[in-house]
N, C-alpha and C positions, 0 to 999 in steps of 0.2 A: 310300608310304602304308601304314599298318598296318591290317590287317583284324582286327577284334575279334569274338570269338564270345561269344554269351550262352548257350551250350549247357552242357557239363558235364565231368566228369573221369574218368580211369582210364588204362590203359596197355597199349601194345604197338606193334610195328613190324616190317616186313619186305617183300621182293618182288623182282620181276624183270620183264623185258620182252623181246619178240622183235624181229623185223626185216622187216616188210612195207613196201616202199618207198612213200613219199609219201601216206600216209593218216592220218586222225585216228581213233584207236580210241575206243570208248566203254567206260568202266570199269563193272563190275557187282560189287556187294557180294553174295556168295553165302552169307554167314553164318558163324557160330562153332559149335563144339561146345558142349553144355551146360556144360562145365567150363572153356571158354575155352582149351583146350589146342591147339585147331586152328582155323584160319581159312582160308576159301576165297574166292577172287575170280576174275573172269574179264575178259576184254575181247573186243570184237568190232568188225568193220569190213569194208571192201572191200579185197581184195587187188588193188591197182592194176594189176599186171603181168597177172594172170590175169583181172581183171574179174569175180571171184567173191567171194561173202561168206566170211569166215573167223571163227573163234572160238578162244579159248584159255582154258584154266582153270588154276589154280594152287592147290594145297592145301598149307598151310603148318603146320609143327610150330612153334608160338609159342615154346616153351621153347628149342628148338635154333636158332630163327631160320633154318630151312632147310626146303626142300621135303620132303614124305614121299616114300617110294618110289613111283614111277610117278605123282607128283603134278603134273607138268607135261604138259598135253595140248594139242596144236595141231591144227587140222583146217581145210582149205579145202573148201567144199561146192560140188559141181557144180550150181550153180543160177544162173539169170539173174534179176535183179530188174528190174521194170518201173518207170518214172518214178514218183516218189512213194513208193515202198517203201523200207524201210531193212533193214539186215542183222541186226536183232535176232533173227530166226528161227534164225540160226546159233548163238547162245549157248544158246537153248532146246534145240535139237537136240543140242548137245554135253553140256549138263547131263543130258539124258535118257540119254545113252550112258554117262555116268559115275556112274550110280547105285549100282553095287557099292562103289566107292570112297567115295562120299558116305555111304552107310550104314555102311561099316566105321569111318569116323571121326566118325560121328554128326553131321554138319554139318546144322545146322538153318537153313533159309532164312528162318525167322521170328525168328532171333536175329542181327540185323545189327550189334549193338553200339550205343553211344550217341555221336552225332555231337558232337564238341567244337568243330570248326572246319571251315569250308568256304570255298574260294576261288570266288567266283561267276564265271561265264563273262563274259569281257570286262574283268575286273579284272586289273591288273598285279600279278604275285605280289611280295609284299614280302620283303626279306631277312630280316627278323625279325618275330616275332609276340609279342604280349603280351595275354593274356586270362585271365579268371577262370572257374572252374568253380563256378557258384553252387550246384549240387546237392551237390557234395562239399566246398565251402568251400575249395577249393584254387586256386592260381594258377600260371600258366606264363609263362615267358620262353624263346622258342625261336628259334634262329638257324640258318639254312640257309647253310652255307659251301661254296661251289663253286669249282672251278677248271676252266677250259676252254682248249684249245689247238687248233692246226690244224697238220697236217704233210702236205705233198704233196696238199693239197686235202681231206684227210680230218680231220674234226672229232672231238674226244674230250673227255670231261669226267668229272669225279669230283665227290663231294659228301660232306659230313659234316653231322650235325645235333647241335647242342648244346642240351640241355634243362635249364633251372633250374626246379625244381619246389618249391613251398612248400605244405606240407600245412596243413590246418585248424588244427593246433595250433601252427603257426609254424615247424615244423621244415623246413629248407631242405636240398634234395638236388640233386646235378648228375648227369645221365645224358647219355651220348653214343650216337649211332647212325650208321649208314652207315659207309663206309670210304674216306677221302680218297685212299688208295693205289690204288684200283681206278678206272682210266680206261676208261670204256665207249666203244668205237669207234662213230662215227656219231651221237653224242649232242651237241648244242650247249649245252644248259642243262637245269636242273631246276627244278621248282616244287612246293611242298607244296600239294597240291590238297584233301586232307581229313585230319583227325585223328579217330580213332575210339577210344573207350573200349570194351574188351571187356566181356562181361557180368560177369566177375569184378571189374571196377573196379580191376584191378591190372595190366592190360596195355594198352599203347597201340599202335595200328596207324597208321602214316603212309602215306597214299596219295601216292606221288611221281610226278608227271608228268615224263616224259622227252621233251624236245623234240628230235626227231631230224632228220637230213638225210641222205638216201639219193640219190645220183646227182643231186644238185641239188634234190631234191624234199623239202619239209618234211613232217613227220609228228609224231604224238604216240602214245606208248606209256606204260604205267604199270607201276610196280613198288611193292612193299610193303616198308617196313622195320618190323620189330617189336621192341619192347623191354618189359622188366618195370620198373614203377616200384619204387623202393627202399621 
């Protein structure tokens, strides 16, 4: 089933993900720099092995499609949560500790970009997307191509993203993201969870959900693929 978005357009993509066994992380959009040169995101959850909340932050150089120096931070907090409490305090605490880096790259938490597409919880992820950006007058045809395998009980998977983009003037372009040659260990499959247009309306960020398996326990992690529209 195809999920259609009535949101809008622009461009960028990038990301990565860690390996805490058997938990479902929560993605957090931490914002862009004013010039859209940098994007920051985080994720948090419970480290099932330690029974402690953890958080991770990632600061991406959008042009290089890579993390800035010291831009990947992971921390498990020595705290116990009571029933009914969640681990969101971990991301707040980590963001507070990362203020020097946030200020250096001028990350603005009030610049989250423009949401073009979102996969709602409980919906099956489609292999391809087709939607129109009514604000920009452009349209998109996007395919997520993935390959999964298992060896000696260890799952691994890779993916690539093919984007066909038609601008308001009818000009058609094709862009690719991801790397089908990179097989990530412990990953069973991928899903495009969100697509965000950066404030410059020229960069797209794909929030990619990684469905993991660690010691038989399923989990979810996030990575970001970033790309520039032609």
